[in-house]
C-alpha positions in Angstrom: -17.3 -142.1 139.0 -17.0 -143.7 135.5 -16.9 -141.6 132.4 -18.6 -143.1 129.3 -17.0 -141.6 126.2 -19.7 -140.8 123.7 -18.2 -140.3 120.2 -21.3 -141.3 118.4 -20.8 -145.0 117.9 -21.4 -146.7 121.2 -23.7 -149.1 122.9 -24.4 -146.4 125.4 -27.8 -147.5 126.8 -26.7 -150.9 127.8 -23.5 -149.7 129.4 -25.4 -147.0 131.4 -27.9 -149.6 132.6 -25.1 -152.0 133.6 -23.4 -149.3 135.7 -26.8 -148.4 137.3 -27.2 -152.1 138.2 -23.8 -152.0 139.9 -24.9 -148.7 141.7 -21.8 -147.0 140.2 -22.1 -143.3 139.4 -21.2 -142.3 135.8 -21.2 -139.4 133.4 -21.9 -139.8 129.7 -20.5 -137.1 127.5 -18.7 -136.2 124.3 -16.9 -133.3 125.9 -13.5 -133.8 127.5 -14.0 -131.0 130.0 -17.1 -132.8 131.3 -15.5 -136.2 131.4 -12.1 -135.2 132.9 -13.1 -135.6 136.6 -14.0 -139.2 136.2 -11.9 -141.9 137.9 -12.1 -144.4 135.1 -13.4 -144.4 131.5 -15.3 -146.7 129.2 -14.8 -146.5 125.4 -17.8 -148.4 123.9 -18.2 -149.1 120.2 -20.5 -150.6 117.6 -19.8 -150.2 113.9 -16.9 -149.6 111.5 -13.3 -149.0 112.8 -12.6 -146.2 110.2 -15.7 -144.2 111.0 -15.0 -144.5 114.7 -11.5 -143.2 114.4 -12.6 -140.3 112.2 -15.2 -139.3 114.9 -12.7 -139.6 117.7 -10.2 -137.4 115.8 -12.7 -134.8 114.7 -14.2 -134.4 118.2 -10.9 -134.1 120.0 -11.6 -137.3 122.0 -8.6 -139.1 120.5 -6.2 -136.7 122.3 -8.4 -137.0 125.4 -8.1 -140.8 125.4 -4.3 -140.5 125.2 -4.3 -138.0 128.1 -6.4 -140.4 130.2 -3.8 -143.1 129.7 -0.9 -140.7 130.4 -2.6 -139.7 133.6 -2.7 -143.4 134.7 -6.5 -143.5 134.8 -8.1 -146.8 133.9 -9.6 -147.2 130.4 -11.8 -150.1 129.3 -12.6 -150.5 125.6 -15.7 -152.6 124.7 -16.1 -154.6 121.4 -15.1 -152.1 118.7 -13.9 -149.9 121.5 -11.4 -152.6 122.4 -10.1 -152.9 118.8 -9.6 -149.1 118.6 -7.0 -149.5 121.4 -4.7 -151.3 119.0 -2.4 -150.1 116.3 -4.6 -150.6 113.2 -7.4 -152.4 111.5 -7.8 -153.9 108.0 -11.5 -153.2 107.9 -12.4 -151.7 104.5 -8.8 -150.3 104.3 -5.9 -150.1 106.6 -6.7 -147.5 109.3 -4.6 -146.4 112.2 -6.0 -146.9 115.7 -5.2 -145.3 119.0 -1.9 -147.3 119.2 -2.2 -147.9 123.0 -1.7 -151.6 122.5 0.3 -153.6 119.9 -1.8 -155.5 117.4 -4.0 -155.4 114.3 -7.7 -156.1 113.7 -8.3 -158.6 110.8 -11.4 -160.3 109.4 -12.6 -163.5 111.0 -12.2 -166.4 108.5 -15.4 -168.2 107.5 -13.9 -171.6 108.1 -11.6 -173.1 110.7 -8.3 -175.0 109.9 -10.3 -178.2 109.4 -12.5 -176.6 106.8 -15.5 -176.4 109.1 -17.6 -173.4 108.1 -18.0 -170.6 110.7 -20.7 -167.9 110.7 -19.4 -164.4 110.4 -20.1 -162.2 112.2 -19.2 -164.2 115.3 -22.5 -163.7 117.2 -23.6 -165.3 120.4 -22.3 -166.9 123.6 -18.7 -168.2 123.8 -16.7 -169.5 126.7 -13.7 -167.6 128.0 -10.4 -169.3 128.7 -8.2 -167.3 131.1 -4.4 -167.1 130.3 -2.9 -165.0 133.1 -3.8 -163.3 136.3 -4.8 -159.7 136.2 -6.6 -157.3 138.5 -9.4 -157.0 135.9 -10.2 -160.8 136.3 -9.8 -160.9 140.1 -12.8 -162.8 141.5 -14.1 -163.5 138.0 -14.8 -167.1 137.0 -14.3 -168.5 133.5 -17.7 -168.6 131.8 -19.7 -167.6 128.7 -19.9 -164.1 127.3 -21.8 -162.5 124.5 -19.9 -161.6 121.3 -20.9 -159.7 118.2 -18.0 -159.0 115.8 -16.5 -159.7 112.4 -12.9 -158.7 113.2 -10.5 -159.9 115.8 -7.1 -158.9 117.1 -3.9 -160.5 115.8 -0.2 -159.8 116.5 -1.0 -158.8 120.0 1.8 -158.9 122.6 1.5 -162.1 124.6 1.5 -160.4 128.0 -1.6 -158.4 127.0 -3.7 -161.5 126.4 -5.7 -162.1 129.5 -8.4 -164.4 128.1 -9.4 -165.9 124.7 -12.5 -167.5 123.2 -12.2 -170.2 120.5 -13.8 -169.4 117.2 -11.7 -171.2 114.6 -8.7 -169.5 116.2 -8.1 -168.3 119.7 -9.8 -164.9 119.6 -8.4 -162.3 122.1 -11.4 -161.7 124.4 -9.9 -159.8 127.3 -6.8 -157.7 127.0 -4.9 -155.6 129.5 -1.6 -153.8 129.9 -1.0 -151.2 132.6 -4.2 -149.1 133.0 -5.5 -150.0 129.5 -8.1 -152.9 129.3 -10.4 -154.2 126.7 -13.1 -156.9 126.1 -14.0 -158.1 122.6 -17.4 -159.2 123.9 -20.1 -157.0 125.5 -19.7 -157.4 129.3 -22.8 -155.4 129.9 -24.8 -158.1 128.0 -22.8 -161.1 129.4 -24.7 -162.0 132.6 -22.6 -162.8 135.7 -19.2 -163.0 134.1 -19.5 -159.7 132.2 -21.0 -157.9 135.2 -18.2 -159.2 137.4 -15.6 -157.8 135.0 -17.4 -154.5 134.8 -17.6 -154.4 138.6 -13.9 -155.2 138.9 -13.1 -152.4 136.5 -15.0 -149.9 138.6 -13.1 -151.1 141.7 -9.8 -150.6 139.8 -10.8 -147.0 139.1 -11.8 -146.4 142.7 -8.5 -147.9 144.0 -6.5 -145.8 141.6 -8.3 -142.7 142.8 -7.4 -143.5 146.4 -3.7 -144.0 145.5 -3.6 -140.5 144.1 
């Protein structure tokens, strides 16, 4: 069973529908005691980094997320949820994140190094380039995924970068270290590639449960 962490700023409907299409049971809740029996967790996110971290802290879900990771249960952050996994964000003002992965969210430049103007937010389909093997990408093919974001991760550790998408710079698109994973795009809206990644995440959660 997958626990969808509801802290008030998530793309909950589309994530629920994607899990239903995969025929994977889930629980959606903002209460740690209701979520705790899940085998893996999804941290969705749409909106501002600072507001999201405030809600996580006020609700007690920040501590719960850290406990998930300490218990070796798989965690997948989506879009803003992925950025929250990192140390901090420069959005509005410097705000500390969950600190589960090393890196910082910074604003996307509105032009590339050749001076070509880029639309911000980065919105639409962009192709993934895989960089290293990881269980999250097992049986997943490189392809196009759906992005909607104005910030991207910099200063990430090289071994956490599983896939990038080019948008003026190589944007970290899939990250993973240990039992912590993230996608900058919305896998639940990304057709075959996104659904394959979500499916693989649910398999990781099921495998981890068997190991225990």
